[in-house]
Every structure is written in structure tokens, then in C-alpha cells.
N, C-alpha and C positions, 0 to 999 in steps of 0.2 A: 504494500500500500504506500502511496506517495501523496504528500501534501505540497501543493504549489500555491504560494501566496500571490494572488493577482492584484489585490489592492489593500494597502496597509494604512490608508489615510483616514480622514474624518470629514465632516462637512466642509471644513476650510479647504480652499483650492491649493493644491501643490502638485506640480507636474511630476514630481518624483514619487508621489504616493497617491495612487488612484483611490476611488471609493471602495468600500469594503466588499471583498469577494475572495473566495478560496476554492480551489479545485482539489478534490480527493479522487484519486484514480488508482486502478489496478490495470492489468493487461486487458481486462474485458469490461471495465466499468469506469464511467466518468460522472461524478456527482459535483454539481456546482452549488456552493453555499453563498447566497446573496449575490446581488448584481448591481453594485454601486457604479458610479460614473467611471467610464473607461474600461469596463469589463471586457468588451469585445476586442479592443485593441490589445489588452494584456493577454487574452486567450491567443490571439494571433502571434504575439511576441513569444509566447511559450510553446509555439508550434502545436496548438490545440485549436479546435474549431467548435463553434456553437452548434454545428450540425451533428456533432457526436455526443452531446451531453445526454445522459440517460435520465437524469432527474435534476430539478432545481429545488433547493431547500431554502426557505426564507426564515431568518432568525426573528425578524419583526419588520414592521412596515414603516420604519423611519426612512426618509428620502435617501440618506447616504448609503443605504443598504439595498434599495430597490429602484432607484431612479432610471437605470438603463434596462429595465425589464423588457420594454417593447423593442428597444434597439437590439437586444439579445435575440429575441424571437425573429424579428425581421432579418437580421444578419444570418440566422440559421437558414432561412428560406433562400436568401441570396447564395448561400453556400451549399445548396442542394440537399438540405435535410428532407427526408421522406417519411418522418414519423411525427406524430403529435407530441406536444410537450406534456410532461408530468411535473406539476408544480405543487409542492408541499409547503404549507405555511400556517400561520396563526389564524384564529377566527377573524373573519373579515377579508381574507385573501381573495376569495372568489369575487366578492363585490368589487374589490380594488382592481383586479385584473379585468373583469367585465367592463368597468368604466373606462379603463385605458383603451381597450379594444373598440369600445363604442366611439370614443373621441376620434379614432383614426379609421373608422368604418368606410367612409366615402373614398378616402385616399387608397385604402387597401383594396377595395372592390375594383377601382380603376386600374391599379397595378396588376391584379390577378387577370383581369379581362384583357388588358393590352399586352402584357409581357409574355403571356402564353408559356409559362414555365411548365415543366412536366408534372409537377405536383404542387398542391397547396396545403398538404397535410401539416407542414411545418407551422402553419398559421392556426392550427387547431390546438387546443389545450384541455387538460383535465386537471382540476384543482382538488386537492385533498387537504382538509383543514385539521390541524392537530387537536388532540384532546389534551388533558393535563400532562400526560406522559405516555409513552408507548414505543413500539418498535416498528421499523419498516425494513423489509428485505429488498435490496436493489441489486440484482444479480448476485455477485459473490461478496457483497458488503452488507453487513447488518448494521442498522442505524438505530440508536436509541435517542429519542427526543425528550426533553424535559424542560419545565418552566424555570426561568431565572428571574431575578428581581431587577427590573429596569423601570420601575414605577416612577412617574405616572403613566408610562406606556402600559396598557392593560394586559397585553399578551406578548411575551418575549421568551425565546427559547435558546437553549444550548443543545449541542449534539455530541454523542459519542459514536465513533465508527469502529467497527470490529472486522478484521480480516486476518486469517492465518495466525491466530493467537496474538495479534497486535491490536493496540487500542490507541485511538486518537480522539481527544476531547477538544471541542471548540466552545468557548464560553459564550459567544455572542456578546451583546452589550448587557452588562450587569454590574451592580454594586456587589461587594462580597456577600455571598449567600450560601446557606447550607446545601441547597439543592445542587449547586455547581460543584462544591467540594466533595459531596457524596458521589456524584456521577463521574467525577474525574479521578476517583481513587485508583492509584497504581497505573495511570495512563502512561504509555510510552512517550507520548507527546501531549502537552497541554498548550493549546493556542489560546492566549488570553489577551483581552483588551487592556489598555492602560491609560490613565489620566495623569499626566506629569504635572502635578500641581505647582511645583516650584518654577516652572517655565512659563506659566500663564500670568500675564499682567493685566491690570485694569486699564482700559482705554476709555477715555471720556467719550460719552455718547454712544459707545458700542458695547463695551463690557462693564457693567456695573458690578459692585460687590455681590449683589443678589444674583446676577447672571453667573458669576464664577462659582458661587456657592451651590446654586441649583444644578449646574452642569456637572460639577464634581460629585454631587450627591447621588446621581444615578449611574455613575461609572465607578471603576475600581482604581483608586489612586496608587501612585508608584510606591508609597510607603506601606501599602497593604498587599499588593499583588504577590510579593515574595512569600508572605505569610500564607496566602491562599494556596500557592503552589506547594509549600511545605506541608500544609495540612492535607493536601490532596495526594501527597506522596508520589508525585509524577516524576518520571525519569528526566524529562527535558521540559523546560518552559520556554515557549516562543512568544514574544510580545508583538502585538499588532494594534491597529486602530489607535494610532498615536494622537493624543490631544495634548499639546500641539504637534504638528508634523515635524518641526525642526527642534532639536534639543541636544543637550550634552550627553553623548552616548556613554562615556566613561562614568559620569556621575550617576546616570540611571542604572547602569550595571552594578555599581557599588552599593546603591540603596537596596536593590533587589537581592543581591548576593548576601547581604547582611542577614536577611530572613530566610532565604531559600537555601543558602549554604553553597551555592555554586552559581556561576554566571548564567543569566538568561541568554537566549539567542534573540538578538534584535532583528525583528522581521523587516524585510525590504520587499518591494514589489518584484516578483519573478523568482524569489528565493524558493528553492525546491528542497524538501526534506524527505528522505526515505525512512519509512517507519517499519 
């Protein structure tokens, strides 16, 4: 099983870090987790195609995790995909996807009619909405989904992927919570978001003290993510979803190492990790 980080950024624009997205793959399976801005370009750079994705899993419906969903689907059609999309996500996902497709209905009908491509199945989709927790089997990968705490977002999920006695856990967006630490127990790799609080400054008219407090409150700060990894007893900790996207790498490693006991891996777009 292989993890490819496609986007390690956040809502702030940074050409070095695209929006949240990760690819989990084996020789026979490709699962995409989230589809933030730039996902199709990063798939192309990693020598993967949206035409070959077996399933799309959404952690939650924040824009930085789903903004390129329609681009992803349209690009798969342009890349000769011949099967419908399987989309898994939180409550509200079907309504969300239906509205996106409705907005582009006229343009899509015109393209289909005029371009005369061999198939339009890539423009079809089936949405499955998560319960509180459960399992999905996607070819040779078993996936457990579980709720995490990203309140006030009502439904947010993390995932554990299992293949050939290996385990990868992805936190999604969350503050430190018991559900994540329980489900990440003994993971070979824990991919976890991080809010680097010492790098964020108040900006008059843009970031108030209340803004900084509230954003930090529903993420995991750098002085706690190492503790989360330690309690999870994971073998490797990989950090992603950096807020902000530019920071002192050595300082972040030192802070996390203090609690985790070893250096975290600082995620970058297109980093690939064999699990």
C-alpha cells in the first residue's frame, strides 16, 4: 500500500501546497481522499489519472477539501474514464454533489451532445453517505471510517486503511479527540493535520484574536499533535494540512519530537510513502 500526498495546504493560497487531497493505492486499487484545489494537476504530476480512481472519500464538506470535485469528474471524462464515480462522504454529500451537477447541467449537456465522446459514464455518480462509523471494502483495501471532532462542522471523518497487514490512518480535520487516537492505534503511518500556532499572527482587518482562537480550536495545534501520535502508538507520523503553509521546519520538528519521541515527517505535495 502506498500513500501519495497530493495537497498539503489549507484554504490560504500557496502554489507549493495545493488543497487537501491524498491518494492511497495498491497495484489494483486507487482511492482518493478529498479533492481540494489543484487535485487534478497533482494527480497528473504523480503520473496518476482521475480516470483510474476506484472511489472518492470525503472527510467533510469544507471548501478546501472538496472545491475541485467537479473538475475531478470532468477531467476523468476528458481522460476516457468509462465507469461511474463512487463517492463516499458525510451526511449531506448527495445534496452537495447534486447541486454542483445541477449548476453545470446546461454546459454538460452541450458538451456531451457536441463532442461525441465514446462514453458519458464518467459523468455519472453514486453517493454513499457515512453512518457514525463502519467499514467499506474497495477491492483489496479495507477502509474503516469514523467520526472526528471538527465542530462546529457537524459531520467530519477520519479513515483507517488496511492492506496486507499494514495500517494507514488519516485524521482528516480534527481537534485532538479520543475517536482518532483509538482508531489510529498501532498504525504504521498516521497522517495528521497540524495548526502551527506560533507562526500565525494577527493582521488588522483580516485576522482578529477571535479568528485565530476559533480556527485553532477546531484543529490540532503543533504542541499537541506529538502527544496524539504518542498516545496512538503509531510507527510514523506524517504532518499535513499546514496552517500556515510556510513555517520553520526545524522548530516544528523539535516541538513535535518532544512529545512523540522521534521526528515527524513533514509532508510536501507529491511526497510518496510506502507502507
